[in-house]
Structure formats: structure tokens, C-alpha cells
C-alpha positions in Angstrom: 107.8 -35.3 40.1 105.2 -33.0 41.7 102.4 -34.7 39.8 103.2 -38.1 41.2 103.6 -37.1 44.8 100.0 -37.9 45.8 100.5 -41.4 44.5 103.7 -41.8 46.5 101.8 -40.8 49.6 99.1 -43.2 48.8 101.7 -46.0 48.6 103.0 -44.9 52.0 99.6 -45.4 53.6 98.6 -48.7 51.9 99.4 -50.4 55.2 96.1 -49.2 56.6 94.1 -51.5 54.3 94.0 -54.2 56.9 92.3 -51.8 59.3 89.5 -50.9 56.9 87.3 -53.8 58.0 87.7 -52.9 61.6 86.9 -49.2 60.9 83.7 -50.2 59.0 82.5 -52.3 61.9 83.2 -49.6 64.4 81.6 -46.7 62.4 78.5 -48.5 61.2 76.7 -48.4 64.5 75.4 -45.5 66.5 77.0 -46.8 69.6 80.1 -48.8 68.4 82.0 -51.1 70.7 85.5 -50.2 71.8 88.4 -51.6 69.7 90.3 -52.9 72.6 89.7 -53.9 76.2 87.8 -51.6 78.6 91.0 -50.3 80.1 93.5 -48.2 78.2 96.2 -50.2 76.3 99.8 -49.1 77.2 102.3 -48.6 74.4 105.9 -49.7 74.2 108.4 -46.9 73.6 110.8 -49.2 71.7 110.7 -49.0 67.9 108.0 -46.3 67.8 108.5 -43.9 64.9 108.6 -40.2 65.9 106.1 -39.0 63.2 106.3 -35.6 61.5 108.5 -33.1 63.1 107.6 -30.7 64.5 104.2 -32.2 65.3 100.9 -30.3 64.9 100.4 -29.6 68.6 98.1 -27.3 70.6 98.6 -26.6 74.3 101.6 -26.4 76.5 104.3 -29.0 76.7 104.0 -28.8 80.5 100.3 -30.0 80.4 99.8 -33.1 82.7 97.5 -34.6 80.0 98.7 -35.2 76.5 96.4 -36.5 73.8 97.6 -37.7 70.5 95.0 -38.3 67.9 95.4 -40.2 64.6 92.7 -38.9 62.4 91.2 -38.7 58.9 89.4 -35.5 58.0 86.8 -37.4 56.0 86.1 -40.0 58.7 82.6 -39.6 60.2 83.6 -40.8 63.7 86.5 -38.4 63.6 84.0 -35.7 62.8 82.0 -36.8 65.8 85.0 -36.8 68.0 86.2 -33.3 66.9 83.7 -31.1 68.9 84.1 -33.3 71.9 87.9 -32.9 71.9 87.5 -29.2 71.1 85.3 -28.8 74.2 87.8 -30.6 76.4 90.5 -28.2 75.2 88.4 -25.2 76.2 87.6 -26.8 79.6 91.0 -28.0 80.6 93.1 -25.3 78.9 96.7 -25.5 80.1 96.1 -28.9 81.6 95.7 -30.5 78.2 98.0 -30.7 75.1 96.6 -32.1 71.9 98.7 -33.5 69.0 97.1 -34.4 65.6 98.6 -37.0 63.4 97.6 -37.5 59.7 96.2 -40.9 58.9 94.1 -40.6 55.7 92.4 -43.8 54.9 92.5 -43.4 51.1 90.9 -46.8 50.4 87.6 -45.5 51.9 87.7 -41.8 51.6 88.3 -40.2 48.2 89.2 -36.7 49.6 91.1 -37.8 52.8 94.5 -37.3 51.2 93.6 -33.9 49.7 92.2 -32.8 53.1 95.3 -33.9 55.0 97.5 -32.1 52.4 95.5 -29.0 52.8 95.8 -29.0 56.6 99.6 -29.6 56.4 99.9 -26.9 53.7 98.1 -24.5 56.0 100.4 -25.5 58.8 103.4 -24.3 56.7 101.9 -20.8 57.1 101.1 -21.3 60.8 97.4 -22.0 60.3 97.1 -25.7 60.7 94.5 -25.7 63.5 92.4 -23.1 61.7 92.3 -25.4 58.7 91.8 -28.4 60.9 88.7 -26.9 62.5 87.2 -25.8 59.1 87.7 -29.2 57.6 85.9 -31.0 60.4 83.3 -28.4 61.0 82.3 -28.5 57.3 82.9 -32.2 56.7 79.4 -33.0 55.5 79.5 -30.1 53.1 82.6 -31.2 51.2 83.0 -35.0 51.5 80.5 -35.7 48.7 81.8 -33.2 46.3 83.6 -34.3 43.1 86.3 -31.7 43.3 87.3 -30.3 46.7 90.2 -28.2 45.5 88.2 -24.9 45.1 86.5 -25.6 48.5 89.8 -26.0 50.3 91.3 -23.0 48.5 88.3 -21.1 49.8 89.0 -22.2 53.3 92.6 -21.1 52.8 91.5 -17.6 51.8 89.0 -17.5 54.7 91.8 -18.1 57.3 94.1 -15.5 55.7 96.6 -17.7 53.9 98.6 -16.8 50.8 96.4 -18.9 48.5 99.0 -19.3 45.7 101.6 -20.5 48.2 99.0 -22.8 49.7 98.3 -24.3 46.3 102.0 -24.9 45.7 102.6 -26.4 49.2 99.8 -28.9 48.8 101.9 -30.8 46.3 105.2 -30.2 48.0 107.7 -32.8 49.1 107.5 -31.4 52.6 103.8 -31.9 52.9 104.0 -35.4 51.4 106.8 -36.3 53.8 104.9 -35.1 56.9 101.9 -37.3 56.0 104.2 -40.2 55.3 106.0 -39.8 58.6 102.8 -39.6 60.6 101.7 -42.8 58.8 104.9 -44.5 59.9 104.3 -43.6 63.5 100.7 -44.9 63.3 101.9 -48.2 62.0 104.6 -48.5 64.6 101.9 -48.0 67.3 99.6 -50.5 65.8 97.0 -48.0 64.7 94.6 -49.5 62.2 91.6 -47.1 62.1 90.4 -43.6 62.9 90.0 -42.0 65.3 92.7 -43.7 67.4 93.5 -41.7 70.5 96.4 -42.1 73.0 96.3 -40.3 76.3 99.6 -40.0 78.0 100.9 -42.8 75.9 98.0 -45.2 76.4 95.4 -46.0 73.7 91.9 -45.1 74.8 88.9 -47.2 74.1 86.6 -45.8 71.4 83.6 -45.8 73.8 85.5 -43.4 76.0 86.7 -40.9 73.5 83.3 -40.6 71.8 81.5 -40.0 75.1 82.0 -36.5 76.5 81.4 -37.5 80.1 83.7 -40.5 80.0 86.5 -38.5 78.2 86.2 -35.7 80.8 86.4 -38.2 83.6 89.5 -39.8 82.1 91.2 -36.4 81.7 90.4 -35.5 85.3 91.8 -38.8 86.5 95.1 -38.1 84.7 95.3 -34.6 86.2 94.7 -36.0 89.7 97.3 -38.7 89.1 99.9 -36.1 88.1 99.4 -34.3 91.4 100.4 -37.3 93.5 
């Protein structure tokens, strides 16, 4: 059973295939166009799947600005977005809460599933964000490798995990289920590429999230709106 779990996860994310063409179009240019209209697109609460519980969240629940990112650790635009979002977290501190949702696009990225599983396995030992940062910070170093397992195990050791437990958890039902549940949430929200980012429930245009100044302005506007 354990040996076929990765294939079960792959089946659960096959729904992203239709989004691959859109992703390619968006990531093939240095200044890609936004996937939607210039203004944020609101979401409808009805029929939205909850995603993995508890979610991978950083920041206080009382924060006036809540960002939910659907990401793929091997996705180049996600790697570009990572330092921008990290900087926003440092700048806005308690005013910003970030939730990361797994959305590995396995049709395009050979190691996306392994990376997502590694992050979730690290999360079972309380080190999701440490692994998250290492995966994105070193994306260029591992994404072209044939076998990423020893690399990810090295990251696990680097952040102080029980490596043997980490290796078992990567192929566990719990990790597979968490990735699947995040995928269900993504599909219920109409997500079809990465990174897709929602701010306080509204999908943000790609041209905003990938631009530090524009993202900062959007966060400030939400904070000011919460004060009224």
C-alpha cells in the first residue's frame, strides 16, 4: 500500500492538467500578464473545500490581512514569489497571516510531489516552514537532479528533524491525505496554476503578487480598510 501512495496522490491532482497551458503562458515571459481582471476576484464561500486541517499557517489568526497561497515547490514563478512574500511577512509582522496550500503540478514538474511530501512530512515534526524555505531557497539546486531524496533528507537533517521518521512520513497516508485535501480546495476555488494567491478571500492578479511594491500597497490598503 505504501508504495502506491504517490500514484494515488498523482491521481488526485490530475485535475490540474487543464491549467498547465495557462501556467506555461504565464511563466514563459519575464513580465507575465495577470490571469484575471485587474481587480481582485472575489470567491464564493459555498461549496469551497476546507483543505488540509490544520492548515500550514504562519502569523496570528487576528491579523487583518490573510494570504492563502496555492504553490508548487518546483514552479519557477513560485520561487520568484517566495522572497517577496517572505519580505512582506517581515515588514507587516502581526498584521499578516500566511497559509500555504500544496498544489504540485506533477504533469510539468517531476519533483513537485516529492517536494510537497517532504514539506508536509517536516510539518508533522513542527518544521513545515523551515522546510518550505529551504525548498524554495534552493529550488535551482535540486529541480534538475535525477534523485532528490538524498537532498531532501539532507534538508531534514539540517533543520533538526528525526530523519528516519521523516523518511517514513513522506510515504504516509497522512501526508498523502493532506496534499489531496489541499488539491480539493484548490479545485473548488477554481485554481488552475501556481502561484495562485488569495488575499482576504479574493484572488489577486499575478502582476500584483509578483511585484513587491504593488503587493505592499495591496496589503496596506487591506490594513487601512480593517481600521474603518
